[in-house]
Backbone bond lengths (Angstrom), bond angles and torsions (degrees), N, CA, C in turn:
res aa  C-N    CA-C-N  psi(-1)  N-CA   C-N-CA  omega(-1)  CA-C   N-CA-C  phi
1 M - - - 1.454 - - 1.497 110.78 -
2 S 1.328 116.96 133.69 1.455 121.18 -175.29 1.541 109.92 -77.91
3 N 1.306 114.57 150.28 1.456 120.79 179.28 1.530 109.06 -87.97
4 P 1.320 117.86 119.92 1.448 121.17 -177.11 1.555 114.56 -63.84
5 F 1.321 114.13 -18.97 1.493 118.69 -179.26 1.523 111.59 -85.14
6 T 1.316 117.88 -15.57 1.467 119.41 -178.38 1.543 114.27 -121.08
7 T 1.299 117.28 -12.54 1.441 119.87 -176.88 1.528 113.75 -59.78
8 H 1.329 117.43 -51.56 1.464 120.13 178.09 1.530 112.08 -67.75
9 P 1.407 118.21 -49.45 1.463 116.75 178.06 1.517 112.57 -53.01
10 N 1.312 118.05 -40.81 1.477 121.16 177.83 1.522 110.94 -63.35
11 S 1.325 117.90 -34.05 1.437 120.64 -177.59 1.544 112.58 -68.14
12 V 1.322 115.56 -23.13 1.479 120.28 174.30 1.536 111.60 -106.82
13 N 1.322 115.83 21.16 1.466 122.84 173.80 1.548 112.33 61.03
14 E 1.351 116.45 40.87 1.474 121.07 177.72 1.535 108.16 -130.00
15 T 1.351 112.59 155.39 1.458 117.47 170.89 1.521 107.96 -80.81
16 Y 1.318 115.58 170.81 1.465 118.58 178.46 1.509 110.13 -59.28
17 G 1.322 118.67 -43.89 1.482 122.60 -178.70 1.523 110.97 -64.29
18 E 1.311 118.66 -44.30 1.453 123.02 178.50 1.518 109.69 -59.36
19 H 1.341 114.37 -47.22 1.464 118.59 -178.97 1.527 111.98 -65.23
20 F 1.342 115.75 -40.39 1.467 120.74 177.86 1.541 110.08 -57.06
21 A 1.318 116.86 -50.69 1.460 121.99 -177.28 1.499 109.97 -62.64
22 F 1.345 117.39 -45.54 1.480 121.50 -178.55 1.518 109.27 -62.16
23 A 1.326 117.28 -49.47 1.484 121.68 -176.11 1.519 111.44 -65.84
24 L 1.299 116.19 -35.50 1.494 118.64 177.38 1.523 110.67 -66.09
25 R 1.323 118.71 -48.25 1.452 122.25 176.59 1.559 110.03 -59.87
26 F 1.266 115.53 -46.38 1.453 119.41 179.49 1.498 112.68 -61.11
27 G 1.338 117.22 -44.23 1.451 121.15 -179.77 1.532 112.78 -64.41
28 F 1.382 116.44 -41.24 1.451 118.30 178.47 1.529 111.81 -63.47
29 K 1.342 115.58 -43.17 1.459 119.03 179.05 1.537 110.70 -64.08
30 M 1.313 116.10 -40.73 1.471 121.25 179.78 1.528 109.29 -62.17
31 T 1.325 115.76 -45.91 1.445 120.87 178.60 1.535 112.20 -60.30
32 F 1.315 116.14 -43.77 1.442 119.42 179.22 1.540 110.32 -63.17
33 G 1.331 117.46 -42.93 1.463 120.76 176.24 1.509 113.77 -60.61
34 G 1.332 115.69 -37.92 1.477 120.46 179.53 1.519 111.27 -70.76
35 I 1.296 117.66 -39.52 1.461 121.18 176.63 1.549 109.39 -65.35
36 A 1.308 115.88 -44.00 1.476 117.98 177.63 1.507 111.71 -59.22
37 A 1.352 116.43 -40.71 1.492 119.73 -179.86 1.509 110.78 -65.62
38 L 1.344 116.90 -38.67 1.455 119.72 179.16 1.552 111.43 -64.61
39 I 1.312 116.16 -44.66 1.450 120.91 176.79 1.535 109.46 -63.53
40 H 1.301 117.41 -43.03 1.487 120.10 177.95 1.536 112.52 -60.16
41 A 1.349 117.59 -34.10 1.405 121.22 178.34 1.531 112.51 -60.48
42 I 1.328 114.91 -37.30 1.493 121.48 179.76 1.503 111.19 -84.16
43 F 1.316 116.04 -42.04 1.494 122.28 -178.73 1.529 109.19 -121.57
44 P 1.347 117.29 83.12 1.450 121.85 -173.05 1.519 116.11 -57.69
45 F 1.331 116.56 -14.58 1.436 120.93 179.11 1.554 111.87 -87.26
46 L 1.318 117.70 -6.69 1.453 121.10 175.79 1.536 110.43 -103.74
47 F 1.340 117.62 148.54 1.436 124.45 177.62 1.525 113.20 48.99
48 V 1.322 116.13 46.07 1.438 122.18 -176.11 1.496 113.63 -58.75
49 T 1.306 118.92 -39.17 1.508 120.59 -177.88 1.501 111.19 -116.71
50 T 1.305 120.34 2.29 1.467 121.57 -171.85 1.508 112.55 -63.65
51 A 1.327 118.11 -50.73 1.478 119.59 -176.46 1.525 111.02 -60.66
52 G 1.343 116.61 -40.36 1.478 117.80 179.56 1.542 110.48 -67.22
53 S 1.342 115.66 -40.03 1.461 119.12 178.81 1.538 111.13 -61.59
54 V 1.327 116.09 -42.62 1.452 121.46 179.73 1.527 109.80 -62.61
55 C 1.312 117.44 -44.82 1.463 121.15 175.41 1.479 112.96 -55.42
56 E 1.314 118.20 -46.85 1.485 122.52 177.34 1.504 110.32 -62.64
57 E 1.321 119.58 -41.67 1.449 121.23 177.30 1.484 111.79 -62.70
58 L 1.344 118.74 -42.07 1.428 121.12 179.43 1.535 112.69 -63.54
59 Q 1.332 114.76 -36.29 1.491 118.21 175.28 1.499 111.17 -66.66
60 R 1.332 118.49 -38.78 1.465 120.77 177.97 1.522 108.55 -66.69
61 M 1.358 118.18 -43.14 1.483 117.68 -179.86 1.484 111.47 -58.00
62 R 1.354 119.47 -42.60 1.448 119.93 178.18 1.457 113.29 -64.80
63 K 1.342 116.18 -43.75 1.484 120.87 -177.99 1.550 109.75 -62.92
64 N 1.343 115.47 -40.47 1.473 118.53 -174.68 1.509 114.45 -94.82
65 S 1.298 117.72 10.25 1.447 120.33 178.65 1.504 108.50 -62.57
66 P 1.367 118.78 129.02 1.491 120.16 -176.77 1.528 112.97 -55.66
67 G 1.323 118.48 -41.27 1.455 121.26 -179.50 1.505 112.56 -64.04
68 R 1.315 115.09 -43.23 1.448 119.31 -178.88 1.496 112.24 -71.60
69 K 1.347 116.73 -31.16 1.460 120.34 175.26 1.522 110.73 -62.43
70 K 1.320 115.25 -40.40 1.489 118.20 -179.72 1.542 108.63 -64.48
71 L 1.325 117.63 -39.37 1.466 119.97 -179.48 1.540 111.93 -66.14
72 S 1.316 117.63 -32.31 1.445 119.29 -176.44 1.546 112.61 -97.11
73 A 1.338 117.33 -2.14 1.458 119.83 179.29 1.513 108.57 -66.87
74 P 1.350 116.87 139.04 1.433 120.42 177.42 1.478 113.41 -67.64
75 T 1.316 119.50 144.82 1.427 123.85 177.87 1.490 109.32 -75.98
76 A 1.350 118.81 169.65 1.417 121.93 179.28 1.536 112.06 -61.93
77 E 1.338 116.66 -35.79 1.442 122.92 177.41 1.555 112.00 -65.69
78 E 1.310 114.88 -37.16 1.459 120.08 -178.44 1.538 111.60 -73.12
79 Q 1.356 116.11 -21.45 1.479 120.60 -177.81 1.518 111.32 -86.18
80 R 1.339 118.58 -14.09 1.478 121.03 179.00 1.507 111.31 -63.21
81 P 1.338 117.05 140.33 1.454 120.52 177.26 1.508 113.62 -72.63
């Protein structure tokens, strides 16, 4: 029987601890961006570029995640000319 605490982290090539830290950072940044967007909806002169910047940062975080990089790294056979 698979362990529900490690199945997904393993699928993205991370340990439970690595996934926990990544998801926590990601979630806080996402929450900050969401709150900034809500404030911007009411006061359009505040947080003009914050939500967009946070979205871009979240995309970079996912792309540059060490575990995900290992998954997308080409194999030795794929690197042959």
